[in-house]
C-alpha positions as CSV (number, residue, x, y, z in Angstrom):
1,X,35.5,102.6,87.7
2,X,39.0,104.0,86.7
3,X,39.0,107.2,84.8
4,X,41.5,108.6,82.6
5,X,42.7,111.5,80.9
6,X,41.1,114.6,81.8
7,X,40.9,117.9,84.1
8,X,41.0,117.4,87.8
9,X,37.6,119.7,88.4
10,X,35.8,116.9,90.3
11,X,38.3,115.6,92.2
12,X,37.4,117.3,95.6
13,X,33.8,116.3,95.0
14,X,35.2,112.9,94.3
15,X,37.0,112.6,97.7
16,X,34.1,113.8,99.8
17,X,32.1,111.4,98.5
18,X,34.9,108.2,98.5
19,X,35.3,109.5,102.0
20,X,31.6,109.2,102.9
21,X,31.4,105.7,101.5
22,X,34.6,104.5,103.3
23,X,33.2,105.3,106.4
24,X,29.7,104.0,106.0
25,X,30.8,100.7,103.8
26,X,33.9,100.2,106.6
27,X,31.4,100.4,109.6
28,X,29.1,97.9,107.9
29,X,32.1,95.8,107.2
30,X,33.5,95.4,110.4
31,X,29.7,95.1,111.9
32,X,29.1,92.2,109.8
33,X,26.1,89.9,110.2
34,X,22.8,91.6,109.5
35,X,23.9,95.1,109.3
36,X,26.3,94.2,105.9
37,X,23.7,91.7,104.9
38,X,21.5,94.7,104.9
39,X,23.9,97.3,103.0
40,X,24.8,94.3,100.2
41,X,21.3,93.9,99.4
42,X,20.6,97.6,99.4
43,X,23.3,98.2,97.3
44,X,22.1,95.5,94.5
45,X,18.9,96.9,94.4
46,X,20.1,100.4,93.7
47,X,22.6,99.2,91.2
48,X,19.3,97.0,89.6
49,X,17.2,100.6,89.7
50,X,19.6,102.2,87.7
51,X,19.9,99.0,85.2
52,X,16.4,99.3,84.6
53,X,16.3,103.1,84.4
54,X,18.8,103.3,81.8
55,X,17.8,100.4,79.9
56,X,14.0,101.5,79.6
57,X,14.2,105.1,80.5
58,X,10.4,105.7,80.1
59,X,9.7,102.5,82.6
60,X,8.9,104.5,85.5
61,X,7.3,102.3,88.8
62,X,9.2,99.2,86.8
63,X,12.9,100.1,87.9
64,X,11.5,100.9,91.6
65,X,9.5,97.5,91.7
66,X,12.6,95.6,90.4
67,X,14.5,97.0,92.6
68,X,12.8,96.4,95.9
69,X,12.5,92.7,94.5
70,X,16.2,92.3,94.0
71,X,16.9,93.8,97.6
72,X,14.2,91.2,99.2
73,X,15.4,88.4,97.2
74,X,19.6,89.0,98.0
75,X,18.1,89.2,101.8
76,X,15.9,85.7,101.6
77,X,19.1,84.0,99.5
78,X,21.4,84.7,102.4
79,X,19.4,83.1,105.2
80,X,17.7,80.2,103.7
81,X,20.1,77.1,102.8
82,X,22.3,77.0,100.0
83,X,20.4,75.0,97.7
84,X,17.7,77.6,97.5
85,X,20.4,80.6,96.3
86,X,20.6,80.0,92.8
87,X,16.4,80.0,92.0
88,X,15.7,82.7,94.6
89,X,18.9,85.1,92.7
90,X,17.5,84.0,89.4
91,X,14.1,84.6,90.1
92,X,13.8,88.2,89.9
93,X,15.7,88.6,86.5
94,X,12.8,86.3,85.3
95,X,10.2,88.7,86.5
96,X,12.1,91.5,84.9
97,X,12.5,90.0,81.4
98,X,9.0,88.6,81.2
99,X,7.4,92.8,81.9
100,X,9.7,93.8,78.9
101,X,9.5,93.5,75.1
102,X,13.1,94.7,74.3
103,X,16.9,93.9,75.6
104,X,16.0,91.0,77.3
105,X,19.3,89.3,77.1
106,X,21.2,92.3,78.5
107,X,18.7,93.0,81.2
108,X,18.4,89.4,82.4
109,X,22.5,89.0,81.9
110,X,23.5,91.9,84.2
111,X,20.6,91.9,86.7
112,X,21.2,88.2,87.3
113,X,25.0,89.2,87.8
114,X,24.1,92.0,90.5
115,X,22.3,89.6,92.3
116,X,24.7,87.0,92.2
117,X,27.4,89.7,93.6
118,X,25.3,91.2,96.2
119,X,24.8,87.7,97.5
120,X,28.4,87.2,97.4
121,X,29.8,89.9,99.0
122,X,27.7,89.4,102.1
123,X,28.2,85.7,102.0
124,X,31.8,85.6,101.5
125,X,31.8,88.4,104.7
126,X,30.0,86.0,106.7
127,X,32.3,82.7,106.0
128,X,35.4,83.8,104.8
129,X,35.8,86.9,107.6
130,X,37.0,90.5,107.4
131,X,40.2,89.9,106.2
132,X,39.4,88.4,103.4
133,X,36.8,91.0,102.3
134,X,39.1,93.7,103.0
135,X,41.7,92.1,101.0
136,X,39.3,92.0,98.0
137,X,37.8,95.8,98.6
138,X,41.0,96.7,98.9
139,X,42.3,95.2,95.3
140,X,39.3,96.7,93.5
141,X,39.9,100.2,95.5
142,X,43.3,100.4,95.0
143,X,42.9,99.1,91.0
144,X,40.2,102.2,90.8
145,X,42.7,104.6,92.1
146,X,45.8,104.1,91.0
147,X,44.8,103.4,87.4
148,X,42.6,106.8,88.0
149,X,45.5,109.2,88.7
150,X,47.8,107.0,86.2
151,X,45.5,107.6,83.4
152,X,45.3,111.2,84.3
153,X,48.9,111.8,84.7
154,X,50.2,109.7,81.9
155,X,47.3,109.4,79.3
156,X,48.7,107.1,76.2
157,X,46.7,104.7,74.4
158,X,43.1,103.4,75.0
159,X,42.5,100.0,76.1
160,X,39.2,99.7,74.3
161,X,38.0,103.1,72.9
162,X,34.7,101.6,71.6
163,X,33.5,100.7,74.4
164,X,35.2,103.0,77.0
165,X,36.9,105.8,75.8
166,X,38.4,107.3,78.7
167,X,40.2,104.0,79.9
168,X,44.0,104.3,78.9
169,X,46.5,101.5,79.0
170,X,48.6,103.2,81.4
171,X,46.0,103.5,83.7
172,X,44.8,99.5,83.2
173,X,48.7,98.3,83.6
174,X,48.7,100.9,86.8
175,X,45.7,99.0,88.5
176,X,47.3,95.6,87.9
177,X,50.5,96.5,89.5
178,X,48.4,98.6,92.5
179,X,46.7,95.1,93.1
180,X,49.8,93.2,92.7
181,X,51.4,94.9,95.3
182,X,48.1,95.0,97.8
183,X,48.0,91.1,97.2
184,X,51.7,90.9,98.3
185,X,51.5,92.8,101.8
186,X,48.2,90.8,102.5
187,X,50.1,87.7,101.7
188,X,53.0,88.0,103.5
189,X,51.3,89.6,106.5
190,X,48.5,87.4,106.9
191,X,50.2,83.6,105.8
192,X,48.4,83.1,102.2
193,X,52.0,83.8,101.1
194,X,53.3,85.6,97.9
195,X,51.0,84.0,95.4
196,X,48.2,86.2,96.3
197,X,49.5,88.6,94.2
198,X,48.5,86.7,91.0
199,X,45.2,86.2,92.1
200,X,45.4,89.7,93.0
201,X,45.8,90.9,89.3
202,X,43.4,88.5,88.5
203,X,40.6,89.9,90.7
204,X,42.4,93.4,89.3
205,X,41.4,92.5,85.8
206,X,38.0,91.3,86.6
207,X,37.2,94.4,88.2
208,X,38.2,96.4,85.2
209,X,35.8,94.0,83.0
210,X,33.2,94.8,85.5
211,X,33.7,98.7,84.5
212,X,33.9,97.5,80.9
213,X,30.7,95.6,80.8
214,X,28.9,98.8,82.5
215,X,30.5,101.4,79.8
216,X,29.2,99.2,77.2
217,X,25.4,99.6,78.8
218,X,25.6,103.1,79.2
219,X,27.2,103.8,75.5
220,X,24.3,101.6,74.4
221,X,21.8,103.5,76.3
222,X,23.5,107.1,75.7
223,X,23.8,108.0,78.9
224,X,27.2,109.6,80.6
225,X,26.5,107.9,84.3
226,X,24.6,105.2,85.3
227,X,22.8,107.9,87.9
228,X,23.4,111.0,90.1
229,X,23.0,109.4,93.3
230,X,27.1,109.7,94.4
231,X,28.3,113.3,93.6
232,X,31.4,113.1,91.5
233,X,30.9,109.5,91.2
234,X,27.7,109.5,88.9
235,X,25.6,106.2,90.3
236,X,26.1,103.2,92.6
237,X,26.7,101.1,89.4
238,X,29.6,103.6,88.2
239,X,31.4,103.1,91.5
240,X,30.6,99.5,92.8
241,X,31.0,98.1,88.8
242,X,34.4,96.4,89.5
243,X,33.8,95.1,92.6
244,X,30.4,93.5,91.1
245,X,32.9,91.8,88.4
246,X,35.6,91.2,91.1
247,X,33.1,89.1,93.7
248,X,31.6,87.2,90.2
249,X,35.1,85.8,89.7
250,X,35.5,85.0,93.3
251,X,32.2,83.1,93.3
252,X,33.5,81.0,90.3
253,X,36.6,80.5,91.9
254,X,35.2,79.1,95.1
255,X,34.8,76.0,93.2
256,X,38.3,75.7,92.3
257,X,40.7,77.4,95.0
258,X,40.0,80.2,97.6
259,X,42.8,81.6,99.5
260,X,42.7,81.4,103.2
261,X,43.5,85.1,104.5
262,X,43.8,86.1,108.4
263,X,42.1,83.0,109.4
C-alpha cells in the first residue's frame, strides 16, 4: 500500500522488513513448484485470518479456522483439474458467511478475492514462467515504492480522502509512472514490446484499487492496520493488498489477452 504524507520514523523498520520479504519471496519465486504453491496458500490464509479478525474482532477461533480452510482450498485448487477451481475457491467463503450474521457481503466478496488471488499467483508462476511473475511483482512493488516516496516528499491533494486519507494524487501518479517505466523495460528486453507499458499502468491502477479496498474495510472496522505481523508494514493484507488487486485483474484479462514475457 502506498503511504503518503508524514514523518520518516518508521523507514528503517520498513526497509528491514522489506528486505526480509524480498529475500524470502524471491527464493520461493525462483524455486517455483510446490514451494511457491505453499507460500501462496499460506499468504492467502494469513490474509483471510486478518480479514476475519478485522470484521469480527471477537470471533476467536473462527478467524483461525477460516484461514486454515482457505489455505487448504488454494492448495487443492492448484492440484486438481481446472473445472474444480472456482467451486473450491468459493467454498470457504460460503462456509464463512454461513457462520456469521453481519457483514456477510464484505466478507464473501473480499475473502473470495483473496482466495482467487492466492490461486492466481501460483497459477501464473507455473504456467507463464518466472519472468512474467517478476514483471507483475515489479509493477506492484514499483507502484508502491515510488508512490510512497513521492507522496511523502510532494504531498498535495488527496486521492480519496474519505477512504484513504493519506493517499495523494502525487503518489498515485508517481506509481503509474513507475509502472510504465518498468513495463517499458520488460517489454523491450523480453520481446513483449513497448505496449507492455500500457498494461503495466493498468496493473498499477488495479494494485492501487486493491489498496483502496482494504483501506475501506479498515475504516469501516476502525483499525489502523490489518494486524502487526510485519514490523513497519502492519499486516499481510497491508503489504499485499496491491498485489491482490493486480492478480485479480490478470485473472480477468487471461480471457482477453495475456502478454508473453521472456517465453
